[in-house]
C-alpha positions in Angstrom: 0.6 54.4 -2.7 1.0 55.4 1.6 -2.0 58.2 2.4 -2.4 61.0 0.7 0.9 60.1 -1.4 0.7 63.3 -3.9 0.6 63.8 -7.3 1.2 65.5 -10.3 1.8 65.7 -14.3 4.5 67.8 -16.1 3.4 67.4 -20.0 5.4 69.8 -22.8 4.1 68.2 -25.6 6.5 65.6 -26.6 9.3 67.3 -25.4 8.4 66.4 -21.1 5.7 64.0 -19.8 7.0 62.9 -16.3 4.5 62.3 -12.8 5.4 63.7 -9.6 5.3 62.4 -6.4 5.8 62.8 -2.9 4.6 61.9 0.4 5.4 62.2 3.6 5.6 58.6 5.9 4.1 58.4 8.3 1.5 61.1 6.9 0.2 61.4 10.9 2.8 60.3 13.8 4.2 62.0 17.7 7.3 62.9 18.4 6.4 62.3 22.4 4.1 59.9 23.5 1.7 60.4 26.2 3.9 60.1 28.7 6.2 62.6 26.8 8.6 60.2 25.8 10.5 60.2 22.7 8.1 57.5 20.1 11.2 56.9 17.7 9.2 58.2 15.1 11.4 59.0 11.9 9.5 60.9 9.0 10.4 60.7 5.5 9.1 62.9 2.7 9.4 60.6 -0.7 10.3 62.4 -3.4 10.0 60.4 -6.5 10.1 61.7 -10.7 8.8 59.1 -13.7 9.4 59.6 -17.1 6.4 59.2 -19.5 8.6 59.9 -22.4 11.3 58.4 -25.4 13.5 60.3 -24.4 15.8 60.8 -21.7 14.4 64.2 -19.3 17.8 66.1 -18.6 19.1 68.0 -15.7 21.8 70.2 -15.5 21.9 71.8 -12.2 24.2 75.1 -12.0 25.3 75.1 -8.5 25.6 71.9 -5.7 22.2 72.1 -4.1 19.8 69.2 -4.7 16.7 68.2 -3.4 14.6 71.5 -1.6 12.5 70.3 1.0 10.2 73.0 2.4 7.5 73.2 5.7 5.3 75.3 6.7 2.1 75.2 8.5 -0.8 74.8 7.2 -2.1 77.8 9.5 1.5 79.8 8.4 3.5 81.4 10.9 5.3 77.8 10.6 8.3 77.9 8.7 11.5 74.6 7.7 13.7 74.9 5.3 16.2 72.8 4.1 19.0 71.2 0.9 20.2 68.1 0.3 23.9 69.0 -2.3 25.7 66.9 -4.2 28.8 66.0 -3.2 30.5 65.4 -6.5 30.5 68.6 -9.0 30.0 65.8 -12.0 27.0 64.5 -10.2 24.9 67.8 -11.4 24.4 66.6 -14.4 22.6 63.2 -14.3 18.9 61.8 -15.8 16.3 59.4 -15.8 16.3 57.0 -17.9 13.0 56.6 -21.1 11.0 54.7 -18.6 12.9 55.3 -15.6 12.1 56.1 -12.0 13.7 58.5 -10.3 12.9 58.3 -6.1 14.8 59.8 -2.9 14.0 60.1 1.1 14.2 63.2 3.1 14.5 63.1 6.2 12.5 65.2 8.1 13.4 66.5 11.5 11.7 67.4 15.2 12.7 70.7 14.0 10.2 70.7 10.7 7.5 70.5 12.2 7.7 70.8 16.2 4.4 71.7 17.8 1.4 69.5 16.9 -1.4 70.8 14.1 -1.1 69.8 10.5 1.2 71.4 8.2 2.1 70.5 4.4 5.8 69.4 2.8 7.0 71.3 -0.1 9.7 69.3 -2.4 10.9 70.2 -5.9 14.7 69.8 -8.1 16.3 73.1 -7.0 16.6 75.3 -9.3 14.2 73.4 -11.4 9.9 74.3 -11.2 9.1 71.7 -13.2 8.9 69.7 -10.1 7.8 71.2 -6.7 5.6 69.5 -5.2 3.0 69.1 -1.3 2.0 66.7 0.6 0.1 67.9 4.4 0.8 65.4 6.5 -0.2 65.9 10.8 1.9 65.5 13.8 -0.3 65.1 17.1 
């Protein structure tokens, strides 16, 4: 697993058992080098849900909002957020099969963490609180 990957277990007995992970890759980067030129770094938030129960995990989203992501400065004072959308209304209903893994990657733009410092990324399925998770990363 990448450095500073966070892991959380969602356990509601027989009805729900899943492992949720989040990594920001790379977890330490600079938008600009010592000469002030862009580095070309393309940080990604990697989010996953691994189904550990004996039946599928079913999701029925109320809107086309899919993954919600926010980034905050660890000392407060800065906040950025974004939402991925499902384009097809049928995609609002989806399942993570028994033993299956859902994965998605969200690119973090410069606006998400514009200044040097430590940041906290928060990712989850919009309107479904059980799968929210956070991970730290640094901008140099």
